C-alpha positions in Angstrom: 0.0 0.0 0.0 1.4 3.4 -1.0 1.5 6.1 1.6 -0.9 9.0 1.0 0.4 12.4 0.0 -0.5 13.8 3.4 1.4 11.1 5.3 4.4 11.3 3.0 4.5 15.1 3.5 4.4 14.7 7.3 7.2 12.1 7.1 9.3 14.5 5.0 8.7 17.2 7.7 9.5 14.7 10.5 6.2 15.4 12.1 4.2 12.2 11.5 2.8 10.3 14.6 2.9 6.6 14.0 1.6 3.8 16.3 1.9 0.1 15.6 -1.2 -2.1 15.7 -1.7 -5.8 15.7 -4.8 -7.7 14.6 -5.0 -11.4 15.7 -7.6 -13.9 14.8 -7.7 -16.8 17.4 -10.1 -19.4 18.4 -12.4 -17.2 20.5 -12.5 -14.2 18.1 -10.6 -11.3 16.5 -8.6 -9.1 18.8 -6.7 -5.8 18.2 -4.0 -4.1 20.1 -2.4 -0.7 19.6 0.7 0.9 21.1 -0.9 3.9 22.7 -3.0 4.8 25.7 -6.4 5.2 24.0 -8.4 2.6 22.1 -8.9 2.9 18.4 -11.8 1.5 16.3 -10.7 0.5 12.8 -12.5 -1.7 10.3 -15.0 -3.0 12.9 -12.3 -4.0 15.4 -11.5 -2.2 18.6 -7.8 -1.9 19.1 -7.1 -1.9 22.8 -4.2 0.0 24.4 -1.1 -2.1 25.1 1.7 -0.8 27.3 4.7 -2.2 25.4 4.2 -3.5 21.9 7.2 -4.2 19.8 7.6 -5.8 16.3 10.9 -7.1 15.1 12.3 -6.5 11.7 10.5 -8.5 9.1 12.5 -11.5 7.9 14.7 -10.5 4.9 16.5 -12.3 2.2 15.5 -13.0 -1.4 13.8 -15.8 -3.2 13.3 -18.9 -1.0 15.4 -17.3 1.8 12.8 -14.5 2.2 10.7 -16.1 4.9 9.0 -12.9 6.1 9.0 -14.2 9.7 8.8 -11.7 12.6 8.3 -11.6 16.4 5.9 -9.7 18.5 6.7 -8.6 22.1 3.8 -7.7 24.4 4.6 -6.7 27.9 2.5 -6.3 31.1 1.1 -2.9 32.0 -0.6 -2.7 35.4 -1.8 0.8 34.6 -3.9 -0.8 31.7 -4.9 -3.9 33.6 -2.5 -6.1 31.7 -1.2 -8.2 34.6 0.9 -11.4 34.2 -2.3 -13.4 35.1 -4.1 -11.8 32.1 -1.2 -12.4 29.7 -0.9 -16.1 30.6 -4.6 -16.6 29.5 -3.3 -16.7 25.9 -2.5 -20.4 26.6 -6.3 -21.0 27.0 -6.7 -20.0 23.3 -6.4 -21.9 20.1 -3.7 -19.6 18.6 -1.4 -21.9 16.6 -1.4 -21.1 12.9 -3.9 -18.3 13.4 -3.5 -15.2 11.2 -1.9 -12.0 12.5 -1.5 -8.7 10.7 0.8 -5.8 11.8 -0.2 -2.3 10.8 1.3 1.2 11.1 -1.4 3.7 12.1 -0.5 7.2 11.0 -2.0 10.1 13.0 -1.9 13.8 12.4 0.6 15.4 14.9 -1.7 18.3 15.7 -5.3 17.0 15.5 -4.4 13.4 16.5 -6.8 12.3 13.7 -6.2 9.0 12.0 -4.9 9.6 8.5 -4.0 6.2 7.2 -3.5 2.6 8.3 -0.8 0.7 6.5 -0.3 -3.1 6.6 3.4 -3.9 7.1 3.4 -7.6 7.8 1.1 -10.6 7.6 1.7 -14.1 9.0 0.6 -16.9 11.3 1.2 -17.4 15.0 3.6 -20.2 15.6 5.0 -20.2 19.2 4.4 -17.9 22.1 7.1 -17.8 24.8 6.6 -16.5 28.3 9.4 -14.4 29.8 10.2 -12.1 32.7 13.0 -9.7 33.5 13.7 -6.7 35.7 13.3 -4.1 32.9 10.0 -5.2 31.3 8.5 -7.4 33.9 6.3 -10.2 32.5 6.1 -10.3 28.7 5.2 -12.5 25.8 7.2 -13.2 22.7 5.1 -14.4 19.8 7.0 -15.9 16.9 5.2 -15.6 13.6 5.7 -17.3 10.3 5.5 -15.1 7.2 2.8 -15.9 4.6 5.5 -17.3 2.3 5.7 -20.3 4.7 2.1 -21.5 4.2 3.3 -24.8 2.7 6.5 -25.5 4.7 7.9 -25.7 8.2 11.3 -24.6 9.5 11.1 -26.9 12.6 10.8 -30.2 10.6 7.2 -30.8 11.5 5.0 -32.0 8.7 2.1 -29.8 7.8 -1.1 -31.7 8.5 -4.7 -31.5 7.3 -5.7 -30.0 10.6 -3.1 -27.2 10.2 -4.3 -26.3 6.8 -7.9 -26.4 7.7 -7.3 -23.6 10.2 -6.0 -21.5 7.3 -8.2 -22.6 4.4 -11.2 -24.7 5.4 -11.9 -27.4 2.8 -8.4 -27.5 1.4 -7.1 -31.1 1.7 -3.8 -30.5 0.0 -1.8 -31.9 3.0 -4.0 -35.0 3.5 -1.2 -37.4 2.9 1.8 -35.1 3.8 2.7 -37.0 7.0 2.9 -40.3 5.2 4.6 -39.2 2.0 8.0 -40.9 1.6 7.1 -43.7 4.0 4.2 -45.4 2.3 3.0 -45.6 -1.3 0.2 -43.0 -1.6 -1.8 -42.8 -4.8 -1.7 -39.0 -5.5 -4.5 -39.1 -8.0 -3.0 -42.0 -9.9 -4.9 -45.0 -11.4 -4.6 -47.8 -8.9 -3.7 -51.4 -9.8 -1.9 -50.9 -13.1 1.3 -52.9 -13.9 3.3 -49.7 -14.2 2.2 -48.4 -10.8 2.9 -51.8 -9.2 6.4 -51.8 -10.7 7.0 -48.2 -9.6 5.9 -49.0 -6.1 8.2 -52.1 -5.9 11.1 -50.1 -7.1 10.5 -47.3 -4.7 10.2 -49.8 -1.8 13.5 -51.4 -2.8 15.2 -48.0 -2.9 14.0 -47.1 0.5 15.0 -50.4 1.9 18.7 -49.8 0.9 18.7 -46.3 2.2 17.9 -44.1 -0.8 15.1 -42.3 1.0 15.1 -39.3 -1.2 14.2 -41.2 -4.3 
């Protein structure tokens, strides 16, 4: 999304007021958070104030190395009622593989009016880590996979039908992913032909002597 002329002009003047926003869709609903002290209603979602909200640099690289991964850090804020007890409740939610969007909300420095909301990252929640230190107190670190990783996993885990259904209900692309390479799965082939039987036998022999990649 291109920045509006007004936002660009304020950037050039060094006067723009920008706040980061996060939109998360988890099992119990859609939630929004914004790094400021007042809530903001945008596109039908109320973005609640969050004391400390940090977004890492988006994963770089080019081609297949550009994973687009990023992390979110959300810290407690007793002034806003965000106690450690509240933060730990995230574990009661079905959050894995749920979509998350990071926005930059641009406000006018004088009127405080919202000028433009710019999406800067899209991905899926992977792992949420719980941490605590003297500086920030209790905080969560949410590791997110970029959308480029819809069909792969960096941790070696096979994508399953259940995973994909969370992202695209009805898509059964990964129905046999967990068994591929270990059993002969008929990926749309005609079953019972002499050619398929010979191929299955050859593949089984290759696996038996260690050529697992063939």
